[in-house]
MMTF fields as JSON, N, C-alpha, C and O atoms, coordinates in Angstrom:
{
  "mmtfVersion": "1.0.0",
  "mmtfProducer": "UNKNOWN",
  "numBonds": 503,
  "numAtoms": 504,
  "numGroups": 126,
  "numChains": 1,
  "numModels": 1,
  "chainsPerModel": [1],
  "groupsPerChain": [126],
  "chainIdList": ["A"],
  "bondAtomList": [4, 2, 8, 6, 12, 10, 16, 14, 20, 18, 24, 22, 28, 26, 32, 30, 36, 34, 40, 38, 44, 42, 48, 46, 52, 50, 56, 54, 60, 58, 64, 62, 68, 66, 72, 70, 76, 74, 80, 78, 84, 82, 88, 86, 92, 90, 96, 94, 100, 98, 104, 102, 108, 106, 112, 110, 116, 114, 120, 118, 124, 122, 128, 126, 132, 130, 136, 134, 140, 138, 144, 142, 148, 146, 152, 150, 156, 154, 160, 158, 164, 162, 168, 166, 172, 170, 176, 174, 180, 178, 184, 182, 188, 186, 192, 190, 196, 194, 200, 198, 204, 202, 208, 206, 212, 210, 216, 214, 220, 218, 224, 222, 228, 226, 232, 230, 236, 234, 240, 238, 244, 242, 248, 246, 252, 250, 256, 254, 260, 258, 264, 262, 268, 266, 272, 270, 276, 274, 280, 278, 284, 282, 288, 286, 292, 290, 296, 294, 300, 298, 304, 302, 308, 306, 312, 310, 316, 314, 320, 318, 324, 322, 328, 326, 332, 330, 336, 334, 340, 338, 344, 342, 348, 346, 352, 350, 356, 354, 360, 358, 364, 362, 368, 366, 372, 370, 376, 374, 380, 378, 384, 382, 388, 386, 392, 390, 396, 394, 400, 398, 404, 402, 408, 406, 412, 410, 416, 414, 420, 418, 424, 422, 428, 426, 432, 430, 436, 434, 440, 438, 444, 442, 448, 446, 452, 450, 456, 454, 460, 458, 464, 462, 468, 466, 472, 470, 476, 474, 480, 478, 484, 482, 488, 486, 492, 490, 496, 494, 500, 498],
  "bondOrderList": [1, 1, 1, 1, 1, 1, 1, 1, 1, 1, 1, 1, 1, 1, 1, 1, 1, 1, 1, 1, 1, 1, 1, 1, 1, 1, 1, 1, 1, 1, 1, 1, 1, 1, 1, 1, 1, 1, 1, 1, 1, 1, 1, 1, 1, 1, 1, 1, 1, 1, 1, 1, 1, 1, 1, 1, 1, 1, 1, 1, 1, 1, 1, 1, 1, 1, 1, 1, 1, 1, 1, 1, 1, 1, 1, 1, 1, 1, 1, 1, 1, 1, 1, 1, 1, 1, 1, 1, 1, 1, 1, 1, 1, 1, 1, 1, 1, 1, 1, 1, 1, 1, 1, 1, 1, 1, 1, 1, 1, 1, 1, 1, 1, 1, 1, 1, 1, 1, 1, 1, 1, 1, 1, 1, 1],
  "groupList": [{"groupName": "MET", "atomNameList": ["N", "CA", "C", "O"], "elementList": ["N", "C", "C", "O"], "formalChargeList": [0, 0, 0, 0], "bondAtomList": [1, 0, 2, 1, 3, 2], "bondOrderList": [1, 1, 2], "singleLetterCode": "M", "chemCompType": "L-PEPTIDE LINKING"}, {"groupName": "LYS", "atomNameList": ["N", "CA", "C", "O"], "elementList": ["N", "C", "C", "O"], "formalChargeList": [0, 0, 0, 0], "bondAtomList": [1, 0, 2, 1, 3, 2], "bondOrderList": [1, 1, 2], "singleLetterCode": "K", "chemCompType": "L-PEPTIDE LINKING"}, {"groupName": "TYR", "atomNameList": ["N", "CA", "C", "O"], "elementList": ["N", "C", "C", "O"], "formalChargeList": [0, 0, 0, 0], "bondAtomList": [1, 0, 2, 1, 3, 2], "bondOrderList": [1, 1, 2], "singleLetterCode": "Y", "chemCompType": "L-PEPTIDE LINKING"}, {"groupName": "LEU", "atomNameList": ["N", "CA", "C", "O"], "elementList": ["N", "C", "C", "O"], "formalChargeList": [0, 0, 0, 0], "bondAtomList": [1, 0, 2, 1, 3, 2], "bondOrderList": [1, 1, 2], "singleLetterCode": "L", "chemCompType": "L-PEPTIDE LINKING"}, {"groupName": "ASP", "atomNameList": ["N", "CA", "C", "O"], "elementList": ["N", "C", "C", "O"], "formalChargeList": [0, 0, 0, 0], "bondAtomList": [1, 0, 2, 1, 3, 2], "bondOrderList": [1, 1, 2], "singleLetterCode": "D", "chemCompType": "L-PEPTIDE LINKING"}, {"groupName": "THR", "atomNameList": ["N", "CA", "C", "O"], "elementList": ["N", "C", "C", "O"], "formalChargeList": [0, 0, 0, 0], "bondAtomList": [1, 0, 2, 1, 3, 2], "bondOrderList": [1, 1, 2], "singleLetterCode": "T", "chemCompType": "L-PEPTIDE LINKING"}, {"groupName": "HIS", "atomNameList": ["N", "CA", "C", "O"], "elementList": ["N", "C", "C", "O"], "formalChargeList": [0, 0, 0, 0], "bondAtomList": [1, 0, 2, 1, 3, 2], "bondOrderList": [1, 1, 2], "singleLetterCode": "H", "chemCompType": "L-PEPTIDE LINKING"}, {"groupName": "ILE", "atomNameList": ["N", "CA", "C", "O"], "elementList": ["N", "C", "C", "O"], "formalChargeList": [0, 0, 0, 0], "bondAtomList": [1, 0, 2, 1, 3, 2], "bondOrderList": [1, 1, 2], "singleLetterCode": "I", "chemCompType": "L-PEPTIDE LINKING"}, {"groupName": "TRP", "atomNameList": ["N", "CA", "C", "O"], "elementList": ["N", "C", "C", "O"], "formalChargeList": [0, 0, 0, 0], "bondAtomList": [1, 0, 2, 1, 3, 2], "bondOrderList": [1, 1, 2], "singleLetterCode": "W", "chemCompType": "L-PEPTIDE LINKING"}, {"groupName": "GLN", "atomNameList": ["N", "CA", "C", "O"], "elementList": ["N", "C", "C", "O"], "formalChargeList": [0, 0, 0, 0], "bondAtomList": [1, 0, 2, 1, 3, 2], "bondOrderList": [1, 1, 2], "singleLetterCode": "Q", "chemCompType": "L-PEPTIDE LINKING"}, {"groupName": "ASN", "atomNameList": ["N", "CA", "C", "O"], "elementList": ["N", "C", "C", "O"], "formalChargeList": [0, 0, 0, 0], "bondAtomList": [1, 0, 2, 1, 3, 2], "bondOrderList": [1, 1, 2], "singleLetterCode": "N", "chemCompType": "L-PEPTIDE LINKING"}, {"groupName": "ALA", "atomNameList": ["N", "CA", "C", "O"], "elementList": ["N", "C", "C", "O"], "formalChargeList": [0, 0, 0, 0], "bondAtomList": [1, 0, 2, 1, 3, 2], "bondOrderList": [1, 1, 2], "singleLetterCode": "A", "chemCompType": "L-PEPTIDE LINKING"}, {"groupName": "PRO", "atomNameList": ["N", "CA", "C", "O"], "elementList": ["N", "C", "C", "O"], "formalChargeList": [0, 0, 0, 0], "bondAtomList": [1, 0, 2, 1, 3, 2], "bondOrderList": [1, 1, 2], "singleLetterCode": "P", "chemCompType": "L-PEPTIDE LINKING"}, {"groupName": "ARG", "atomNameList": ["N", "CA", "C", "O"], "elementList": ["N", "C", "C", "O"], "formalChargeList": [0, 0, 0, 0], "bondAtomList": [1, 0, 2, 1, 3, 2], "bondOrderList": [1, 1, 2], "singleLetterCode": "R", "chemCompType": "L-PEPTIDE LINKING"}, {"groupName": "VAL", "atomNameList": ["N", "CA", "C", "O"], "elementList": ["N", "C", "C", "O"], "formalChargeList": [0, 0, 0, 0], "bondAtomList": [1, 0, 2, 1, 3, 2], "bondOrderList": [1, 1, 2], "singleLetterCode": "V", "chemCompType": "L-PEPTIDE LINKING"}, {"groupName": "SER", "atomNameList": ["N", "CA", "C", "O"], "elementList": ["N", "C", "C", "O"], "formalChargeList": [0, 0, 0, 0], "bondAtomList": [1, 0, 2, 1, 3, 2], "bondOrderList": [1, 1, 2], "singleLetterCode": "S", "chemCompType": "L-PEPTIDE LINKING"}, {"groupName": "GLU", "atomNameList": ["N", "CA", "C", "O"], "elementList": ["N", "C", "C", "O"], "formalChargeList": [0, 0, 0, 0], "bondAtomList": [1, 0, 2, 1, 3, 2], "bondOrderList": [1, 1, 2], "singleLetterCode": "E", "chemCompType": "L-PEPTIDE LINKING"}, {"groupName": "PHE", "atomNameList": ["N", "CA", "C", "O"], "elementList": ["N", "C", "C", "O"], "formalChargeList": [0, 0, 0, 0], "bondAtomList": [1, 0, 2, 1, 3, 2], "bondOrderList": [1, 1, 2], "singleLetterCode": "F", "chemCompType": "L-PEPTIDE LINKING"}, {"groupName": "GLY", "atomNameList": ["N", "CA", "C", "O"], "elementList": ["N", "C", "C", "O"], "formalChargeList": [0, 0, 0, 0], "bondAtomList": [1, 0, 2, 1, 3, 2], "bondOrderList": [1, 1, 2], "singleLetterCode": "G", "chemCompType": "PEPTIDE LINKING"}],
  "groupTypeList": [0, 1, 2, 3, 3, 4, 5, 6, 7, 3, 3, 8, 8, 9, 5, 10, 4, 1, 11, 3, 12, 10, 11, 11, 13, 14, 3, 7, 11, 10, 15, 16, 10, 16, 7, 17, 7, 15, 5, 3, 5, 3, 8, 16, 7, 7, 7, 1, 5, 11, 1, 18, 1, 3, 5, 11, 4, 7, 3, 16, 7, 13, 9, 11, 7, 9, 4, 4, 18, 17, 9, 14, 3, 12, 17, 18, 16, 9, 6, 5, 3, 16, 14, 13, 10, 3, 12, 3, 7, 6, 9, 4, 12, 17, 4, 13, 18, 3, 14, 11, 5, 11, 13, 7, 16, 1, 5, 1, 3, 3, 5, 14, 4, 16, 7, 3, 16, 18, 2, 18, 15, 15, 14, 9, 13, 14],
  "groupIdList": [1, 2, 3, 4, 5, 6, 7, 8, 9, 10, 11, 12, 13, 14, 15, 16, 17, 18, 19, 20, 21, 22, 23, 24, 25, 26, 27, 28, 29, 30, 31, 32, 33, 34, 35, 36, 37, 38, 39, 40, 41, 42, 43, 44, 45, 46, 47, 48, 49, 50, 51, 52, 53, 54, 55, 56, 57, 58, 59, 60, 61, 62, 63, 64, 65, 66, 67, 68, 69, 70, 71, 72, 73, 74, 75, 76, 77, 78, 79, 80, 81, 82, 83, 84, 85, 86, 87, 88, 89, 90, 91, 92, 93, 94, 95, 96, 97, 98, 99, 100, 101, 102, 103, 104, 105, 106, 107, 108, 109, 110, 111, 112, 113, 114, 115, 116, 117, 118, 119, 120, 121, 122, 123, 124, 125, 126],
  "secStructList": [7, 3, 3, 3, 3, 7, 2, 2, 2, 2, 2, 2, 2, 2, 1, 7, 7, 6, 6, 1, 7, 2, 2, 2, 2, 6, 6, 6, 6, 7, 6, 6, 1, 3, 3, 3, 3, 3, 1, 2, 2, 2, 2, 1, 2, 2, 2, 2, 2, 2, 6, 6, 1, 7, 7, 7, 7, 2, 2, 2, 2, 2, 2, 2, 2, 2, 2, 6, 7, 7, 3, 3, 3, 7, 7, 7, 2, 2, 2, 2, 2, 2, 2, 6, 6, 1, 7, 1, 1, 7, 7, 7, 2, 2, 2, 2, 2, 2, 2, 2, 2, 2, 2, 2, 2, 6, 7, 3, 3, 3, 3, 7, 7, 2, 2, 2, 2, 6, 6, 7, 6, 6, 3, 3, 3, 7],
  "xCoordList": [32.454, 31.65, 30.473, 30.133, 29.603, 28.516, 27.811, 28.223, 26.855, 26.38, 24.774, 24.176, 24.013, 22.655, 22.392, 22.813, 21.427, 21.52, 20.308, 19.216, 20.606, 19.424, 18.547, 18.835, 17.383, 16.009, 16.236, 15.449, 17.142, 17.035, 17.99, 17.789, 19.175, 20.233, 19.441, 19.461, 18.809, 17.7, 17.255, 17.603, 16.39, 15.854, 16.547, 16.061, 17.517, 18.297, 19.267, 20.007, 19.336, 19.833, 18.887, 19.143, 17.973, 16.781, 16.594, 16.613, 16.338, 16.095, 17.057, 16.811, 18.221, 19.912, 19.863, 20.312, 19.074, 19.025, 20.664, 21.514, 20.884, 22.25, 22.633, 23.767, 21.316, 21.862, 22.366, 22.717, 22.697, 23.08, 24.57, 24.848, 25.53, 26.989, 27.594, 27.301, 28.385, 29.623, 29.955, 29.655, 30.596, 31.031, 29.895, 30.298, 28.642, 27.653, 27.382, 27.09, 27.567, 27.134, 28.231, 28.034, 29.637, 30.438, 30.392, 30.332, 30.401, 30.15, 28.88, 28.835, 27.964, 26.597, 26.898, 26.458, 27.521, 27.719, 29.095, 29.378, 29.49, 30.951, 30.104, 29.39, 30.327, 29.52, 30.332, 29.701, 31.702, 32.151, 31.395, 31.371, 30.595, 29.83, 28.73, 28.182, 28.002, 27.174, 25.784, 25.578, 25.182, 24.125, 22.699, 22.062, 22.151, 21.071, 20.036, 20.281, 18.912, 17.379, 17.21, 17.404, 16.624, 15.623, 14.341, 14.031, 13.539, 12.002, 11.187, 10.029, 12.455, 11.966, 11.784, 10.821, 12.706, 12.873, 11.768, 11.72, 10.878, 9.75, 8.797, 7.735, 8.642, 7.447, 7.706, 6.786, 8.906, 9.093, 8.431, 7.589, 8.875, 8.271, 6.678, 5.943, 6.234, 4.558, 4.138, 2.984, 4.831, 4.108, 4.141, 3.152, 5.501, 5.952, 4.881, 4.632, 4.489, 3.607, 2.496, 1.885, 1.812, 0.381, 0.119, -1.074, 1.066, 0.852, 1.186, 1.105, 1.815, 1.726, 3.242, 3.518, 4.018, 5.647, 6.215, 7.019, 5.922, 6.948, 5.699, 4.752, 5.98, 5.236, 6.256, 7.437, 5.46, 6.511, 5.461, 4.338, 6.106, 4.902, 5.758, 6.766, 5.678, 6.191, 6.599, 7.768, 5.451, 5.813, 6.797, 7.17, 7.039, 8.251, 9.362, 9.968, 9.534, 10.265, 11.138, 12.339, 10.104, 10.155, 10.972, 11.984, 10.6, 10.987, 12.291, 13.195, 12.453, 13.733, 14.886, 16.05, 14.613, 15.461, 15.801, 16.645, 15.091, 14.965, 16.062, 17.281, 15.297, 16.188, 17.96, 18.811, 18.139, 19.275, 20.221, 21.378, 19.758, 20.157, 20.33, 20.91, 19.792, 19.931, 19.236, 18.282, 19.862, 18.477, 18.138, 18.803, 16.588, 15.976, 16.437, 16.679, 16.524, 16.594, 15.659, 15.703, 14.783, 13.847, 14.009, 14.986, 13.214, 13.336, 12.863, 11.75, 13.742, 12.874, 13.574, 14.341, 13.184, 13.077, 14.391, 14.393, 15.76, 17.148, 17.222, 17.647, 16.831, 17.126, 16.405, 17.139, 15.136, 14.605, 14.9, 14.84, 15.21, 16.226, 17.268, 17.294, 18.028, 19.368, 18.805, 19.658, 17.827, 17.111, 17.511, 17.895, 17.369, 17.436, 18.918, 19.168, 19.791, 21.278, 22.057, 23.15, 20.815, 21.578, 21.354, 20.314, 21.831, 21.641, 20.73, 20.466, 20.011, 19.2, 19.513, 18.908, 20.58, 21.388, 20.374, 20.088, 19.528, 18.713, 17.205, 17.114, 16.14, 14.862, 13.945, 12.938, 14.747, 13.805, 13.893, 14.892, 12.814, 12.277, 13.207, 14.075, 12.855, 13.42, 15.027, 15.726, 15.345, 17.063, 17.462, 18.643, 16.91, 17.204, 17.441, 18.44, 16.302, 16.008, 17.196, 17.658, 17.288, 18.512, 19.94, 20.802, 19.908, 21.409, 21.672, 22.807, 20.349, 20.284, 20.361, 21.063, 19.827, 20.265, 21.258, 21.414, 22.31, 23.438, 24.04, 24.417, 24.227, 24.831, 24.803, 25.777, 23.434, 23.361, 23.783, 24.231, 23.466, 23.942, 25.524, 25.987, 26.046, 27.844, 27.696, 28.35, 26.784, 27.004, 27.068, 26.855, 27.471, 27.732, 26.164, 25.641, 25.563, 24.656, 25.051, 25.523, 24.735, 25.184, 24.589, 23.48, 24.469, 23.776, 24.426, 25.634, 23.553, 24.213, 24.005, 24.768, 23.014, 22.677, 23.944, 24.532, 24.472, 25.514, 25.37, 26.032, 24.036, 23.741, 23.972, 24.445, 23.498, 23.906, 25.484, 25.888, 26.107, 27.66, 28.061, 29.017, 27.246, 27.39, 26.812, 27.068, 26.213, 26.317, 27.658, 27.849, 28.6, 30.053, 30.406, 30.065, 30.984, 31.424, 30.242, 30.625, 29.226, 27.989, 27.587, 26.66, 27.889, 27.534, 28.444, 29.454, 28.052, 28.937, 28.482, 27.682, 29.133, 28.495, 29.236, 30.427, 28.488, 29.006, 28.74, 29.133],
  "yCoordList": [39.526, 38.305, 38.943, 40.088, 37.048, 37.048, 36.429, 35.315, 36.917, 36.253, 36.353, 37.429, 34.818, 35.108, 34.637, 33.784, 35.779, 35.704, 34.749, 34.625, 34.124, 33.054, 33.916, 35.057, 33.258, 34.209, 34.58, 35.45, 34.238, 34.907, 36.155, 37.307, 35.647, 36.862, 38.36, 39.508, 37.762, 38.941, 40.147, 41.294, 39.262, 39.253, 40.17, 41.097, 39.631, 40.111, 41.376, 41.874, 41.726, 42.529, 44.135, 45.323, 43.507, 44.697, 45.514, 46.74, 44.261, 44.87, 45.428, 46.211, 45.076, 45.477, 44.751, 45.164, 43.507, 42.387, 42.127, 41.717, 42.396, 41.989, 40.267, 39.825, 39.476, 38.024, 37.955, 36.795, 38.906, 38.755, 38.741, 39.667, 37.969, 37.844, 39.234, 39.699, 39.58, 40.842, 40.466, 41.241, 39.224, 38.747, 38.648, 38.324, 38.775, 38.942, 40.449, 40.87, 41.119, 42.542, 43.061, 44.263, 42.694, 43.42, 42.8, 43.634, 41.871, 41.08, 41.696, 41.702, 42.154, 42.665, 44.117, 44.667, 44.788, 46.323, 46.523, 47.588, 45.682, 45.801, 46.207, 45.41, 47.184, 47.605, 46.597, 46.017, 46.419, 45.503, 44.346, 43.853, 43.508, 42.667, 42.408, 43.51, 41.66, 41.468, 40.797, 39.629, 41.733, 40.668, 40.22, 41.086, 38.9, 38.331, 37.747, 37.047, 37.991, 37.311, 36.887, 37.374, 35.419, 34.543, 34.986, 35.703, 34.43, 34.397, 33.616, 33.725, 32.527, 31.594, 32.269, 31.965, 33.115, 33.7, 34.991, 35.679, 35.317, 36.162, 35.1, 35.561, 34.073, 33.031, 32.305, 31.666, 32.442, 31.701, 32.654, 32.309, 33.856, 35.008, 35.223, 35.733, 34.805, 35.006, 33.64, 33.438, 33.034, 31.491, 31.501, 31.177, 31.946, 32.008, 33.445, 33.421, 34.231, 35.121, 34.708, 34.873, 33.962, 33.741, 32.621, 32.521, 31.588, 30.68, 30.965, 30.209, 32.856, 32.969, 32.961, 33.301, 32.403, 31.962, 33.492, 33.776, 34.665, 35.738, 36.876, 36.76, 37.911, 39.344, 40.026, 40.371, 40.051, 40.929, 41.375, 41.112, 42.542, 42.829, 42.483, 43.188, 41.578, 41.667, 42.358, 42.501, 43.134, 44.621, 46.006, 46.874, 46.013, 46.853, 45.883, 46.168, 44.74, 43.624, 43.997, 44.23, 43.96, 44.007, 45.545, 45.662, 46.372, 47.761, 47.855, 48.42, 47.31, 47.509, 46.607, 47.002, 45.535, 45.052, 45.449, 44.886, 46.57, 47.595, 48.552, 48.627, 49.178, 50.352, 49.878, 50.606, 48.832, 48.243, 47.926, 47.608, 47.999, 47.779, 46.168, 45.788, 45.252, 43.764, 43.577, 44.273, 42.197, 41.866, 40.824, 39.965, 40.772, 39.158, 38.365, 38.906, 36.884, 36.034, 35.189, 34.248, 35.041, 34.364, 32.805, 32.32, 31.964, 30.512, 29.6, 29.074, 29.465, 28.697, 27.387, 26.741, 27.161, 25.727, 25.208, 24.162, 25.688, 25.137, 24.996, 23.954, 25.981, 26.129, 24.712, 23.776, 24.452, 23.394, 22.062, 21.071, 21.936, 20.743, 20.423, 19.324, 21.216, 21.168, 20.745, 20.059, 20.752, 20.52, 18.673, 18.0, 18.205, 16.709, 16.26, 15.133, 17.191, 16.789, 16.655, 16.175, 17.41, 17.442, 16.194, 15.546, 16.027, 15.077, 15.462, 16.66, 14.765, 14.732, 15.379, 15.006, 16.447, 16.967, 17.281, 16.661, 18.357, 18.927, 19.034, 19.188, 18.936, 18.646, 19.551, 19.341, 20.951, 21.839, 22.383, 22.581, 22.526, 22.541, 23.927, 24.041, 24.904, 26.593, 26.177, 26.19, 25.901, 25.875, 24.861, 25.025, 23.76, 23.237, 23.842, 23.719, 24.476, 25.51, 26.95, 27.459, 27.146, 28.426, 27.731, 28.19, 26.586, 25.61, 25.49, 25.635, 25.164, 25.032, 26.33, 26.477, 27.222, 28.574, 28.995, 29.636, 28.743, 29.411, 28.514, 29.054, 26.985, 26.289, 26.792, 27.002, 26.871, 27.548, 29.173, 29.435, 30.046, 31.191, 31.825, 32.953, 30.74, 30.605, 31.815, 32.846, 31.655, 32.692, 31.346, 30.134, 32.337, 31.727, 32.297, 33.358, 31.285, 31.145, 31.364, 30.587, 32.932, 33.031, 32.652, 33.127, 32.178, 31.195, 31.21, 31.397, 30.999, 30.779, 29.026, 28.357, 28.654, 27.231, 26.156, 26.042, 25.511, 24.798, 23.461, 23.09, 23.081, 22.153, 21.917, 20.89, 23.287, 23.65, 23.316, 22.756, 23.79, 23.562, 22.425, 22.419, 21.051, 19.671, 19.942, 18.989, 20.857, 21.178, 21.596, 21.439, 22.096, 22.117, 23.631, 24.441, 24.189, 25.109, 26.694, 27.853, 26.257, 27.136, 27.63, 28.43, 27.482, 27.49, 27.921, 27.299, 29.278, 29.891, 30.405, 31.333, 29.637, 29.782, 31.017, 31.122, 32.132, 33.279, 33.179, 34.064],
  "zCoordList": [-193.098, -192.554, -192.974, -193.273, -192.849, -193.074, -191.934, -191.611, -191.276, -190.451, -190.312, -190.347, -190.116, -189.889, -188.182, -187.401, -188.186, -186.846, -186.133, -186.687, -184.913, -184.759, -183.985, -183.624, -183.735, -183.326, -182.214, -181.842, -181.348, -179.653, -179.937, -179.552, -180.763, -181.058, -181.59, -181.146, -182.664, -183.095, -181.923, -181.641, -181.497, -180.087, -178.636, -177.987, -178.537, -177.701, -178.367, -177.519, -179.172, -180.154, -180.233, -180.036, -180.544, -180.574, -179.464, -179.353, -178.342, -176.87, -176.142, -175.225, -176.484, -176.285, -174.466, -173.397, -174.874, -173.469, -173.003, -173.793, -171.8, -171.419, -171.806, -171.99, -171.861, -172.229, -173.268, -173.485, -174.402, -175.802, -175.384, -174.621, -175.677, -175.282, -176.12, -177.221, -175.272, -175.851, -177.384, -178.293, -177.619, -178.964, -179.801, -180.918, -179.789, -180.451, -180.915, -182.034, -179.727, -180.169, -180.518, -180.697, -180.774, -181.361, -182.714, -183.617, -182.994, -184.486, -185.09, -186.32, -184.498, -185.183, -185.299, -186.308, -184.509, -184.516, -185.909, -186.456, -186.081, -186.882, -188.531, -189.139, -188.84, -190.335, -191.363, -192.247, -191.22, -192.304, -192.253, -193.381, -191.238, -191.107, -192.103, -192.069, -193.01, -193.417, -192.424, -192.094, -192.205, -191.123, -191.74, -192.339, -191.627, -192.224, -191.46, -190.477, -191.848, -190.64, -191.771, -192.885, -191.226, -192.435, -192.084, -191.132, -193.053, -192.901, -191.979, -191.575, -191.698, -190.671, -189.135, -188.431, -188.746, -187.479, -187.472, -186.452, -188.624, -188.224, -188.384, -187.965, -188.721, -188.786, -187.232, -186.722, -186.596, -185.38, -184.41, -183.581, -184.582, -183.441, -183.736, -182.891, -184.959, -185.073, -184.341, -183.964, -184.232, -183.614, -182.42, -181.763, -181.759, -180.316, -179.708, -178.502, -180.263, -179.773, -179.7, -178.644, -180.926, -180.997, -180.027, -179.743, -179.333, -178.379, -177.066, -176.098, -177.131, -175.662, -174.736, -173.586, -175.856, -175.288, -175.437, -174.549, -176.504, -176.475, -176.727, -177.505, -175.895, -176.378, -177.462, -177.407, -178.259, -180.025, -180.217, -179.787, -181.331, -182.453, -183.569, -183.6, -184.544, -185.91, -186.429, -186.79, -186.637, -187.353, -186.816, -187.606, -185.729, -184.797, -185.462, -186.495, -184.743, -185.357, -186.747, -186.886, -187.656, -189.199, -189.212, -189.902, -188.63, -189.09, -188.552, -189.168, -187.382, -186.702, -187.461, -187.39, -188.107, -189.035, -190.209, -190.905, -190.555, -191.982, -191.033, -191.186, -190.115, -189.404, -189.6, -190.111, -189.184, -188.57, -189.747, -189.476, -191.225, -192.243, -192.531, -193.549, -191.573, -192.056, -193.082, -193.432, -193.878, -194.959, -194.638, -194.06, -195.131, -194.589, -195.904, -196.983, -195.615, -196.683, -197.02, -196.227, -197.843, -197.758, -197.567, -198.137, -196.865, -196.566, -197.804, -197.818, -198.779, -200.159, -200.477, -199.762, -201.589, -201.99, -201.824, -201.174, -202.285, -202.107, -200.191, -199.692, -199.45, -198.059, -197.955, -197.637, -198.17, -197.439, -198.057, -197.331, -199.309, -199.528, -198.579, -198.026, -198.384, -197.4, -196.338, -195.775, -195.706, -194.287, -194.517, -193.561, -195.636, -195.801, -195.374, -194.946, -195.527, -195.397, -193.929, -193.629, -193.009, -191.602, -190.841, -190.961, -190.455, -189.359, -188.541, -188.65, -187.573, -186.539, -185.08, -184.076, -185.06, -183.929, -183.329, -182.305, -183.806, -183.04, -183.814, -185.032, -182.984, -183.071, -183.753, -184.429, -183.289, -183.833, -185.337, -186.027, -185.569, -187.385, -187.591, -188.457, -186.655, -186.858, -186.891, -187.905, -185.902, -186.105, -186.953, -187.261, -187.521, -188.422, -189.951, -190.658, -190.206, -191.115, -191.522, -192.542, -190.12, -190.063, -190.514, -191.263, -189.872, -189.97, -191.528, -191.983, -192.488, -193.91, -194.436, -195.436, -194.003, -194.51, -194.778, -195.818, -193.853, -193.378, -194.385, -195.425, -194.234, -195.183, -196.975, -197.697, -197.298, -198.363, -199.034, -200.15, -197.956, -198.226, -197.844, -198.017, -197.326, -197.08, -195.98, -196.144, -194.811, -193.708, -192.455, -192.455, -191.507, -190.2, -189.547, -189.889, -188.505, -187.725, -186.51, -185.68, -186.44, -184.964, -183.753, -183.998, -182.67, -181.861, -180.49, -180.339, -179.478, -178.448, -178.062, -177.365, -178.6, -179.096, -178.754, -179.829, -177.975, -177.899, -179.253, -180.222, -178.546, -179.669, -180.874, -181.361, -181.611, -182.905, -183.371, -184.391, -182.403, -183.15, -183.691, -184.467, -183.29, -184.078, -185.655, -186.391, -186.199, -187.547, -188.062, -189.268, -187.345, -187.692, -188.147, -187.286, -189.252, -189.107, -190.052, -190.216, -190.358, -190.777, -189.368, -189.501, -188.204, -186.955, -186.17, -185.842, -185.744, -184.819, -183.631, -183.511, -182.557, -181.032, -180.643, -180.938, -179.881, -178.953, -177.484, -176.724]
}
């Protein structure tokens, strides 16, 4: 199965935070699953760090993504255009971009955000 990690899931995974649901931990650790990170996630981390909402070193995060064998998906034109097909269930542009990416890339967006479930089968809440 292919999974795209929501930003909080990635950060909890990397810090071994107990907030990460066990179901997510099992899916991510399963070597049969392909794990993807969107460049939107990296951008969101950079912005939240700059605003003081998060303390993180994006270069360390990027290295950990590589070390974990996760694949980075660029957010491109197709993903951008897919956003226009999403109902305004969620106002966060990063989350909407991640849902669009999951749809285009035929992955499941792994999240704890129950609002995102409204986007249907491309989202898997854990």
